[in-house]
C-alpha positions in Angstrom: 7.7 97.7 171.9 8.9 100.8 170.2 6.1 103.3 169.6 8.0 106.4 168.6 11.1 107.2 166.6 13.2 110.3 167.7 15.6 111.6 165.1 18.2 114.2 166.1 17.7 117.5 164.3 21.4 117.6 163.4 21.1 114.4 161.4 19.6 116.2 158.4 22.8 118.4 158.2 24.9 115.3 158.5 23.0 113.7 155.7 23.5 116.7 153.5 27.2 116.6 154.2 27.3 112.9 153.3 25.4 113.6 150.0 28.1 116.1 149.1 31.1 113.9 150.1 30.9 111.6 147.1 29.6 108.2 146.1 30.6 106.6 149.4 28.8 109.2 151.4 25.7 109.0 149.1 25.6 105.3 149.6 25.8 105.7 153.4 23.0 108.3 153.3 20.9 105.9 151.3 21.6 103.1 153.8 20.5 105.4 156.6 17.2 106.1 154.9 16.7 102.3 154.4 17.4 101.6 158.0 14.9 104.3 159.1 12.3 102.9 156.8 12.8 99.4 158.2 12.6 100.7 161.8 9.3 102.4 160.9 7.8 99.4 159.2 9.2 96.4 161.2 10.9 97.7 164.3 14.4 97.3 165.5 14.3 93.5 165.6 13.8 93.2 161.8 16.0 90.5 160.3 17.4 93.0 157.8 18.5 95.3 160.6 20.1 92.5 162.6 22.5 91.9 159.7 23.5 95.6 159.7 24.5 95.8 163.4 28.2 96.1 164.2 29.8 92.8 165.1 30.9 93.7 168.6 27.8 95.6 169.7 28.1 98.7 171.8 28.6 98.6 175.5 29.6 102.1 176.3 26.1 103.5 176.5 23.1 101.5 177.9 20.6 100.2 175.4 22.7 101.4 172.5 23.0 99.7 169.1 25.5 100.7 166.4 24.7 100.1 162.7 27.0 99.9 159.7 26.1 102.3 157.0 29.0 101.2 154.8 32.4 102.7 153.8 33.3 103.6 157.4 30.0 105.3 158.4 27.9 104.4 161.5 24.5 105.1 163.0 23.8 105.0 166.7 20.4 104.1 168.1 19.5 104.2 171.8 16.3 102.8 173.3 14.7 104.6 176.2 11.4 103.2 177.3 9.2 102.8 174.3 11.1 105.4 172.2 14.0 104.8 169.9 16.5 107.7 169.6 18.8 108.2 166.6 21.2 110.8 168.1 24.2 110.6 165.7 25.5 109.3 162.4 28.9 109.9 160.9 32.3 108.4 160.3 33.5 105.6 162.6 35.8 108.1 164.4 33.1 110.7 164.9 30.7 108.1 166.3 33.4 106.6 168.6 34.2 110.1 170.0 30.4 110.8 170.5 30.1 107.5 172.4 33.2 108.0 174.5 31.9 111.4 175.6 28.7 109.8 176.9 30.3 106.7 178.4 30.2 107.9 182.0 27.1 110.1 182.2 25.0 108.1 179.8 22.6 109.5 177.2 20.0 112.0 178.4 18.1 113.4 175.4 16.8 116.9 175.3 13.4 116.5 173.5 13.9 119.9 171.8 16.8 118.5 169.9 14.8 115.6 168.3 11.9 115.3 165.9 9.4 112.7 167.2 7.5 110.4 164.9 4.8 108.1 166.3 5.0 104.6 164.8 1.8 103.0 163.5 3.6 100.4 161.5 3.3 96.7 160.8 5.7 96.2 163.8 3.2 97.9 166.2 0.3 96.0 164.6 2.2 92.7 164.8 3.0 93.3 168.4 -0.5 94.3 169.2 -2.0 91.2 167.6 0.6 88.8 169.0 2.3 87.9 165.7 5.7 88.4 167.3 5.0 85.6 169.6 4.2 83.2 166.7 0.5 83.7 167.0 -1.6 84.3 163.9 -3.8 87.3 163.8 -4.5 90.5 162.0 -5.2 94.1 163.1 -8.7 94.0 161.7 -9.8 90.7 163.2 -11.9 92.5 165.8 -10.3 90.4 168.6 -9.1 93.0 171.1 -8.0 90.5 173.7 -4.5 90.5 172.2 -4.0 94.3 172.2 -1.6 95.5 174.8 -2.9 98.0 177.4 -2.5 101.6 176.6 -0.3 103.6 178.9 -1.3 107.0 180.2 1.4 108.9 178.4 0.2 107.6 175.0 -3.4 108.4 175.8 -2.4 111.9 176.9 -0.5 112.4 173.6 -3.5 111.2 171.5 -6.1 113.1 173.5 -4.0 116.2 174.3 -6.8 118.7 173.9 -9.0 116.8 176.4 -6.3 116.8 179.1 -5.6 120.5 179.1 -7.0 122.4 182.0 -9.7 124.9 181.4 -8.9 128.6 182.1 -10.9 130.4 184.8 -14.2 131.6 183.5 -14.2 129.2 180.5 -17.4 127.3 180.0 -17.3 123.6 180.4 -18.5 121.6 177.4 -22.1 120.5 177.4 -22.6 116.9 178.4 -23.4 114.4 175.7 -27.0 113.4 175.5 -28.0 110.1 174.2 
């Protein structure tokens, strides 16, 4: 299950260049935004997204999916663990060159080059309630048996302040009394 979306910081500049390049570029930028919205709401297995994938797939980089943006433009997504990375978008040739350069060594993202967005979408809720498996349920049903276990990394992200070590001489918080 995808819990976070990581978008390369350079994509914003690429989108601006597409917007200035004419009607075809504007349409490709619009398609990129639509794909991002579908990823946020429904996850990468949304039927609308399956139709936008390239016909031959992408085998040069592990866990990579390439999407058509229209008029010769492509978007690359790479899944690493529970994160989905969007490292590059551009013309077919630009994306092919980018993929060829990462064919041997793979894709190792530097977190500083990406903006991270935690997904709390219908896709996450559906996965948590078991709807992806064909089971009926809703997020507010009160039935926690269907919720997936939380991993330590997600808990540390949510409760970051509690996980930080206290400095020497700092007073510990008073215990809760009930």
